C-alpha positions as CSV (number, residue, x, y, z in Angstrom):
1,X,57.9,-21.4,110.9
2,X,57.4,-18.6,109.2
3,X,54.4,-16.1,107.9
4,X,53.1,-17.6,104.8
5,X,52.6,-21.1,106.9
6,X,50.5,-19.1,109.7
7,X,48.7,-17.8,106.5
8,X,48.5,-20.8,105.3
9,X,47.4,-22.6,108.3
10,X,44.6,-19.6,109.5
11,X,43.3,-20.4,105.5
12,X,42.7,-23.9,106.2
13,X,41.3,-23.5,109.6
14,X,38.9,-20.6,108.1
15,X,37.5,-23.1,105.3
16,X,38.2,-26.2,107.0
17,X,39.0,-27.8,103.6
18,X,42.8,-28.2,101.8
19,X,41.0,-27.9,98.4
20,X,38.8,-24.7,99.6
21,X,41.7,-23.2,101.0
22,X,44.0,-24.6,98.1
23,X,42.0,-23.0,95.5
24,X,41.3,-19.3,97.4
25,X,44.8,-19.2,97.8
26,X,45.8,-20.5,94.3
27,X,48.4,-23.1,94.9
28,X,47.9,-27.0,94.5
29,X,46.4,-29.3,97.7
30,X,49.1,-31.4,97.4
31,X,51.1,-28.6,98.5
32,X,49.3,-26.8,100.9
33,X,49.0,-30.5,102.6
34,X,52.5,-30.5,102.7
35,X,52.8,-27.4,104.3
36,X,50.9,-27.9,107.0
37,X,51.9,-31.6,107.9
38,X,56.0,-29.4,108.1
39,X,53.9,-27.0,110.1
40,X,52.2,-30.0,112.6
41,X,55.8,-31.6,112.6
42,X,57.8,-28.8,113.2
43,X,55.0,-27.9,116.7
44,X,54.9,-31.6,117.1
45,X,51.2,-31.7,117.3
46,X,47.9,-32.9,115.3
47,X,46.0,-29.7,113.7
48,X,43.4,-31.2,112.0
49,X,41.9,-34.4,112.0
50,X,39.6,-36.7,108.9
51,X,36.1,-37.0,110.2
52,X,33.4,-37.8,107.2
53,X,35.2,-36.5,104.2
54,X,36.2,-33.5,106.0
55,X,38.9,-31.9,108.7
56,X,37.8,-30.9,112.0
57,X,40.5,-28.7,113.4
58,X,41.9,-29.7,116.9
59,X,42.3,-28.0,120.3
60,X,45.6,-27.2,119.5
61,X,44.1,-25.4,115.9
62,X,42.0,-24.1,118.1
63,X,45.0,-22.1,120.0
64,X,47.2,-21.7,117.3
65,X,44.4,-19.3,115.6
66,X,44.2,-17.2,118.3
67,X,48.2,-16.8,118.3
68,X,48.8,-16.7,114.3
69,X,46.5,-13.9,114.2
70,X,47.7,-11.7,115.9
71,X,51.3,-12.8,114.6
72,X,49.9,-12.5,111.4
73,X,48.4,-9.0,111.9
74,X,52.0,-7.4,113.7
75,X,53.8,-8.7,110.4
76,X,51.1,-6.6,108.0
77,X,51.6,-3.7,110.9
78,X,55.5,-4.3,110.2
79,X,55.6,-3.5,106.6
80,X,52.9,-0.6,106.4
81,X,54.7,1.1,109.3
82,X,58.1,0.6,109.2
83,X,58.8,0.1,105.2
84,X,55.9,2.0,103.2
85,X,56.3,5.3,105.2
86,X,56.5,6.5,101.8
87,X,53.0,6.0,100.9
88,X,51.4,9.1,101.4
89,X,48.0,7.0,102.4
90,X,46.8,5.9,105.5
91,X,45.0,2.7,106.1
92,X,42.2,2.2,108.2
93,X,41.4,-1.3,108.5
94,X,37.9,-2.8,108.9
95,X,37.7,-6.7,110.2
96,X,34.1,-8.1,108.9
97,X,32.3,-11.2,108.8
98,X,32.5,-13.4,106.0
99,X,30.1,-11.8,103.3
100,X,29.9,-8.6,104.8
101,X,31.5,-6.5,102.0
102,X,29.3,-8.0,99.2
103,X,26.9,-5.8,101.3
104,X,29.3,-2.4,100.4
105,X,27.9,-0.3,97.3
106,X,31.4,0.4,95.2
107,X,29.8,3.7,95.4
108,X,31.1,3.8,98.6
109,X,34.0,3.2,98.4
110,X,34.5,5.8,95.5
111,X,32.5,8.4,97.7
112,X,34.7,8.6,100.7
113,X,37.7,8.1,97.3
114,X,36.6,11.2,96.4
115,X,36.2,12.9,99.8
116,X,39.1,11.0,101.4
117,X,42.0,10.9,99.0
118,X,44.7,10.3,102.1
119,X,43.1,7.6,103.8
120,X,42.9,3.6,102.0
121,X,40.0,1.4,103.6
122,X,41.8,-1.8,104.3
123,X,38.8,-4.9,104.1
124,X,39.5,-8.0,106.0
125,X,37.3,-11.1,106.4
126,X,37.7,-14.1,109.4
127,X,35.6,-15.9,111.6
128,X,33.7,-13.8,114.4
129,X,35.2,-15.6,117.0
130,X,38.5,-14.3,115.7
131,X,37.1,-10.4,115.1
132,X,36.4,-10.5,118.6
133,X,39.9,-11.2,119.5
134,X,41.5,-8.4,117.3
135,X,38.9,-5.9,118.8
136,X,39.5,-6.9,122.6
137,X,43.2,-6.7,122.0
138,X,43.6,-3.7,120.3
139,X,44.4,-5.0,117.3
140,X,41.7,-3.2,115.6
141,X,39.9,-0.4,116.1
142,X,36.4,-1.3,114.3
143,X,34.7,-4.3,113.4
144,X,31.2,-5.7,111.2
145,X,30.0,-8.6,113.4
146,X,26.6,-9.9,114.1
147,X,25.9,-10.6,118.0
148,X,25.9,-11.7,120.6
149,X,28.3,-8.7,121.7
150,X,29.1,-7.9,125.4
151,X,27.2,-4.4,125.6
152,X,29.8,-3.2,128.7
153,X,32.6,-3.7,126.8
154,X,31.7,-2.2,123.3
155,X,29.6,0.3,121.7
156,X,27.5,-1.4,118.7
157,X,25.4,0.1,116.1
158,X,22.8,-1.8,114.3
159,X,23.2,-1.1,110.8
160,X,20.9,-3.7,109.5
161,X,18.9,-7.0,110.1
162,X,18.8,-9.4,106.8
163,X,16.6,-12.9,107.0
164,X,17.4,-16.3,105.9
165,X,16.0,-18.1,102.8
166,X,16.7,-21.0,100.4
167,X,17.8,-21.4,97.9
168,X,16.3,-24.3,96.0
169,X,16.8,-26.3,92.6
170,X,13.5,-26.1,90.4
171,X,13.7,-29.6,89.8
172,X,13.4,-29.8,93.7
173,X,9.4,-30.6,95.3
174,X,10.3,-27.7,97.3
175,X,10.3,-25.5,94.6
176,X,6.8,-25.6,93.4
177,X,5.9,-24.1,97.4
178,X,5.6,-20.1,97.7
179,X,6.7,-20.1,101.2
180,X,8.7,-22.8,103.4
181,X,7.9,-23.8,106.6
182,X,10.5,-25.1,109.3
183,X,8.6,-28.8,109.1
184,X,9.2,-28.8,105.4
185,X,12.9,-29.3,106.6
186,X,12.8,-32.5,108.1
187,X,15.2,-34.9,107.1
188,X,16.0,-32.6,103.6
189,X,19.6,-32.3,102.9
190,X,20.8,-28.9,103.5
191,X,24.1,-26.9,102.8
192,X,24.3,-24.3,106.0
193,X,26.8,-21.8,107.1
194,X,29.4,-22.7,109.2
195,X,27.4,-24.2,112.4
196,X,30.2,-22.8,115.6
197,X,28.8,-19.9,115.7
198,X,25.7,-18.1,117.8
199,X,23.6,-17.3,114.8
200,X,23.6,-21.2,113.4
201,X,23.2,-22.2,117.3
202,X,20.0,-20.4,117.5
203,X,18.5,-21.6,114.1
204,X,19.4,-25.0,115.1
205,X,17.7,-24.6,118.4
206,X,14.8,-23.6,116.6
207,X,14.5,-26.8,114.3
208,X,14.9,-28.3,117.6
209,X,11.7,-26.6,119.1
210,X,9.6,-27.8,116.1
211,X,10.7,-31.7,115.8
212,X,12.6,-31.3,112.8
213,X,15.7,-32.7,112.3
214,X,17.6,-31.5,108.7
215,X,20.1,-33.7,107.0
216,X,23.0,-31.1,106.8
217,X,25.5,-31.6,104.6
218,X,27.9,-29.4,104.4
219,X,28.8,-26.4,106.8
220,X,30.9,-24.1,105.0
221,X,31.6,-19.9,105.1
222,X,31.8,-20.1,101.7
223,X,28.2,-18.8,100.0
224,X,29.8,-19.5,96.2
225,X,29.7,-23.3,97.6
226,X,26.1,-23.3,99.6
227,X,24.5,-21.6,96.1
228,X,26.1,-24.2,94.2
229,X,24.8,-26.9,95.7
230,X,21.6,-26.2,95.4
231,X,22.1,-25.4,91.7
232,X,23.3,-29.0,91.1
233,X,19.9,-30.1,93.3
234,X,22.6,-31.4,95.4
235,X,21.3,-30.0,99.0
236,X,19.3,-27.1,99.4
237,X,20.9,-23.9,100.2
238,X,20.3,-21.6,103.3
239,X,21.7,-18.4,102.8
240,X,20.7,-14.6,103.6
241,X,18.6,-13.1,101.3
242,X,20.3,-10.5,99.8
243,X,23.7,-12.9,99.2
244,X,20.8,-15.5,97.5
245,X,19.5,-12.6,95.3
246,X,23.3,-12.1,93.9
247,X,22.5,-15.4,92.0
248,X,22.0,-15.7,88.7
249,X,20.4,-19.0,87.5
250,X,17.7,-20.1,85.4
251,X,17.8,-23.5,87.5
252,X,16.7,-22.2,91.5
253,X,14.5,-20.2,92.6
254,X,14.2,-18.4,96.1
255,X,12.3,-19.1,98.7
256,X,11.3,-17.7,102.1
257,X,10.5,-19.1,105.3
258,X,6.8,-18.6,106.4
259,X,7.7,-16.9,109.7
260,X,10.4,-14.5,109.5
261,X,12.3,-17.3,112.2
262,X,15.9,-17.2,111.2
263,X,17.7,-13.6,110.6
264,X,20.9,-12.1,110.9
265,X,21.6,-8.4,112.4
266,X,25.1,-7.3,111.9
267,X,26.7,-4.4,113.7
268,X,29.8,-1.9,113.8
269,X,31.3,-2.3,116.7
270,X,34.1,-0.4,118.5
271,X,35.7,-1.2,121.5
272,X,34.6,1.6,124.5
273,X,37.9,1.8,126.2
274,X,39.8,3.7,123.1
275,X,39.6,6.6,120.9
276,X,38.8,6.1,117.4
277,X,41.8,7.5,115.3
278,X,41.4,9.9,112.7
279,X,41.2,7.4,109.6
280,X,39.3,5.1,111.5
281,X,36.9,7.9,112.7
282,X,36.1,8.8,109.3
283,X,35.4,5.4,107.8
284,X,32.9,4.9,111.7
285,X,31.0,8.1,110.5
286,X,30.7,7.2,106.9
287,X,29.6,3.8,107.6
288,X,27.1,4.7,109.6
289,X,25.5,7.3,106.3
290,X,26.0,4.5,104.5
291,X,23.7,2.7,106.0
292,X,20.9,4.8,107.5
């Protein structure tokens, strides 16, 4: 087992797709499949199973993901602290939920650099569960993540609340409506964010409460893929409003829900028991100023 195998495994675990993970890693799906198979053989466990044209992590994969994240982080610490001491910049790491970096303006980073040229901001996107594990074990100092979060352990500041909307191909009948009700989505093909998080669980509870069952044909952490499904009229894409507005296409429209029933609040989070380093404290305060 080596660092590369663990990095490849984590990417497949996050994407829940060999092809999607391979594309993001700039390698072939065949090569990635061989790497995962070799890791499974070495560990003597099955990490992924195939179900309905997708791969699903096993319990062994979930356990490995937690340990692999810690190992990769330790590799990074060793490389940064032991072998890059001649680099003058001091790193300040932020772990965040998928798509959060798109909320951060390049002006923020440039202005921060002008004021703090000795600090290198490092942003990494992870599943929310892994971010909480990083915070709990002091692997990272701060994070930007959605709730729910344990207020007794963590200090959290709400940064913004964003509504979910629907990205719809203009040829779809629902594109003619100005607003979409929950009942409109009954048995409608839908591409959504990964449902293994609290926000998605809450969303689908809302569907159930309204006696609505959408036909979810894709769950993914990749917003671009959700938008592509709508672009090709394969499904309606359920995504955050600020991400939908970044789409440049003549084939789709953006429609809001009739009621503001689906929202996502992001928080700037740090552990109450740990004091932030100088570098991270400056980034923390800079983020508060930027969002407020």
